[in-house]
C-alpha positions in Angstrom: 15.5 102.1 -32.0 16.3 102.7 -28.3 13.8 100.0 -27.5 15.3 97.4 -29.5 18.4 98.3 -28.4 17.2 97.5 -24.6 15.9 94.4 -25.7 18.6 93.2 -27.8 20.8 93.9 -24.7 18.9 92.1 -22.4 18.5 89.1 -24.7 22.2 88.8 -25.0 22.8 88.7 -20.8 19.0 86.9 -20.3 19.7 83.8 -23.0 22.8 82.7 -22.0 22.3 82.9 -18.0 19.2 80.6 -18.4 20.8 78.3 -20.8 23.5 77.8 -18.4 20.9 77.2 -15.7 19.0 74.7 -17.8 22.3 72.7 -18.4 23.9 72.8 -14.9 20.9 70.5 -13.7 18.3 70.0 -11.4 19.0 72.0 -8.1 20.3 75.0 -10.5 16.9 74.6 -11.9 14.7 74.2 -8.9 16.7 77.6 -7.3 15.7 79.4 -10.9 12.0 78.3 -10.5 11.5 79.3 -7.2 13.7 82.7 -7.9 11.5 83.5 -10.5 8.1 82.5 -8.6 8.5 84.7 -5.6 9.9 87.7 -8.2 6.4 87.4 -10.5 4.3 87.6 -7.5 4.6 91.3 -7.3 3.9 91.5 -10.5 0.5 89.4 -10.2 -0.5 91.4 -7.1 -0.2 94.4 -9.2 -2.5 92.6 -12.2 -4.8 91.0 -10.1 -6.3 94.2 -8.1 -8.2 92.7 -5.5 -8.8 93.8 -1.5 -7.2 91.4 0.5 -5.4 89.6 -1.8 -1.8 90.9 -0.3 -2.9 89.9 3.0 -2.7 86.1 1.3 1.3 86.4 0.3 2.4 84.2 2.8 0.0 81.5 1.5 0.9 82.3 -1.8 4.4 81.6 -1.3 3.6 78.2 0.9 1.7 77.1 -2.4 4.7 78.0 -4.8 6.9 76.0 -2.5 4.1 73.1 -2.1 4.1 72.8 -6.0 8.0 72.8 -5.9 8.1 69.8 -4.0 5.2 68.2 -5.6 8.1 67.8 -8.3 10.8 67.1 -6.5 9.9 64.6 -4.2 10.6 60.9 -5.1 7.5 60.1 -2.6 4.3 60.2 -4.3 2.2 59.5 -1.3 4.0 62.3 1.0 3.8 65.0 -2.1 -0.3 64.2 -2.4 -0.2 64.7 1.8 1.5 67.8 1.1 -0.6 69.5 -1.9 -3.7 68.7 0.2 -2.5 70.4 3.2 -2.0 73.3 1.2 -5.2 73.3 -0.5 -6.6 73.5 3.2 -4.5 75.8 4.0 -5.5 78.3 1.3 -8.9 77.9 2.0 -9.1 78.6 5.6 -6.6 81.5 4.9 -9.5 83.1 2.4 -12.2 82.1 4.9 -10.4 84.3 7.4 -8.7 87.2 5.6 -10.8 87.8 2.6 -14.2 88.4 4.0 -15.3 91.5 1.8 -14.4 89.8 -1.9 -13.5 86.1 -0.8 -14.2 84.8 -4.7 -12.3 87.4 -6.3 -9.1 87.1 -3.8 -9.1 83.3 -3.8 -9.0 83.4 -7.6 -6.2 85.7 -7.9 -4.5 83.2 -5.2 -5.7 79.8 -7.4 -4.6 81.8 -10.8 -1.4 82.7 -9.7 -0.9 79.1 -8.3 -2.0 77.4 -11.2 -1.5 79.8 -13.9 1.9 81.0 -12.7 3.5 78.6 -10.3 2.7 75.1 -11.6 3.9 76.2 -15.5 7.5 77.3 -13.9 7.7 74.2 -11.8 7.4 71.9 -15.1 10.8 73.4 -15.6 12.0 71.3 -13.1 10.9 67.9 -15.0 11.7 69.1 -18.1 15.3 69.4 -17.2 15.6 66.1 -15.3 13.4 63.5 -16.5 15.8 60.8 -18.0 13.0 59.8 -20.4 13.3 62.5 -23.0 16.4 60.7 -24.3 15.7 61.5 -27.9 15.7 65.2 -27.2 19.7 64.8 -25.6 22.0 65.7 -25.4 20.3 69.3 -26.1 17.8 68.8 -23.1 13.9 69.3 -23.1 14.2 72.8 -21.2 16.9 74.0 -23.8 14.7 73.5 -26.5 11.3 74.8 -25.4 13.3 77.9 -24.3 15.5 78.2 -27.8 12.0 77.8 -29.8 10.4 80.4 -27.5 12.9 82.8 -28.5 13.1 81.7 -31.9 9.2 82.5 -32.0 9.2 85.6 -30.1 11.7 87.4 -32.3 10.5 85.8 -35.7 7.5 87.3 -34.6 8.4 90.4 -33.3 10.1 91.2 -36.6 7.8 90.2 -38.9 5.2 91.7 -37.7 7.1 95.2 -36.9 8.2 94.9 -40.9 5.8 93.0 -42.8 2.6 92.9 -40.2 -0.7 94.4 -41.8 -3.8 92.5 -40.9 -4.1 92.7 -36.7 -4.4 89.3 -35.4 -6.6 89.9 -31.8 -7.3 93.7 -31.4 -9.1 92.8 -28.1 -5.8 92.0 -26.5 -3.2 94.0 -28.5 -3.3 96.1 -31.6 -0.3 95.5 -32.2 -0.2 91.9 -33.0 -0.7 91.0 -36.7 -1.7 87.6 -38.7 1.6 88.2 -40.5 3.9 88.3 -37.0 1.8 85.1 -35.7 2.6 83.3 -38.5 6.8 84.3 -38.7 6.7 82.9 -34.9 5.1 79.5 -36.2 7.7 79.3 -38.7 10.5 80.6 -36.4 9.6 78.1 -33.9 9.6 75.3 -36.4 13.3 75.6 -37.3 15.0 74.5 -34.1 14.7 70.7 -34.3 15.7 70.5 -37.9 19.2 72.9 -37.2 19.7 70.8 -34.3 19.2 67.4 -35.7 21.5 68.1 -38.5 24.2 69.1 -35.6 23.4 65.7 -34.0 22.0 67.3 -30.8 18.8 65.7 -30.9 17.1 62.2 -32.4 13.6 63.6 -32.9 10.3 61.7 -33.7 8.4 62.7 -36.8 5.7 63.7 -34.9 8.3 66.2 -33.0 8.7 68.4 -35.5 4.9 69.1 -36.2 4.1 69.2 -32.5 7.2 71.7 -31.2 6.1 74.2 -33.8 2.3 73.7 -32.5 2.7 74.0 -28.6 5.0 76.9 -29.0 4.1 78.8 -32.0 0.4 78.1 -31.3 0.1 77.4 -27.7 3.0 79.8 -26.6 1.8 82.8 -28.9 -1.8 82.3 -27.6 -0.2 82.7 -23.5 1.4 86.2 -24.6 -2.5 86.8 -26.1 -3.9 85.9 -22.5 -1.5 87.4 -20.4 -2.1 91.2 -22.8 -5.9 90.1 -22.1 -5.4 90.9 -18.3 -2.7 93.7 -18.8 -6.1 95.5 -21.0 -8.4 94.4 -18.1 -6.2 95.8 -15.1 -5.2 99.1 -17.8 -1.5 98.0 -17.6 1.1 98.6 -20.5 3.6 96.5 -18.5 3.7 94.2 -15.2 6.9 95.6 -14.7 9.8 97.5 -15.7 12.3 95.3 -14.0 13.5 94.0 -17.8 14.2 97.2 -19.9 12.6 96.6 -23.6 10.7 93.9 -22.4 8.7 95.2 -19.3 8.4 92.3 -16.7 9.7 89.0 -15.8 5.8 87.8 -16.3 5.7 89.5 -19.6 9.0 87.8 -20.5 7.9 84.4 -19.7 3.9 84.3 -20.8 4.3 82.3 -23.3 5.9 79.9 -21.5 3.0 79.7 -19.0 1.2 77.9 -21.5 4.1 75.9 -23.7 5.8 74.2 -20.8 2.6 72.3 -19.4 1.8 71.4 -23.3 5.6 70.1 -23.7 5.7 68.0 -20.6 2.5 66.9 -21.1 3.5 66.0 -25.0 6.8 64.5 -24.0 5.7 62.3 -20.9 2.7 60.9 -23.4 5.3 60.2 -26.4 8.1 58.7 -23.8 9.7 55.5 -24.7 
């Protein structure tokens, strides 16, 4: 019960803060993304135990900055040049600073960039691209956040009180089929509720795709991170959020759902 109280308290503080940032606009979201990229980096280093990876921390920070720049810069040609330059720097750094296990070290760096930094950076276009008008005034990023929280909460409570059949014991012995279904159902309630309030004008397909992206893709992201922690013999990536674990534990679902949601919205934008 004490753990549940901690979870509720953190959520009561964190959820309004994240929603406020998502609504405040571009540079607030950029600042949040950069802060999370940097704050999650120590957790990733703890998760990815390879000799030499810590020597590439400056290159990883540079890569995160480059990824953010790619999604902010109005000049696509300049962004491409920056991306190519950063890639070259990372490869050269890997050559000189990871002589013992270069493949393992560079794999950890690449995964940090493409599994953590880039998906977080996708929050920027979700919050700022004007073509997603059907999800206004609520906002695409706000909808993704709320649907994810509903999914997580429903999966947690349904799994805790009604879970019987294990879902994927290789990743987590506590995840259940009932919790997974509860999360999917929870994520499907958001768009009808927002549409009823007049805060969105979704396409019929949106009612199907949002639960698939969040309820399936997001929960798959949770299981993926659980697999990584099990391989590294970790229960949580850190203890920064009492009752939740680390920041990576808290945002693992969004690392999969954010790219999928952005791709779907871009493909169906007017």
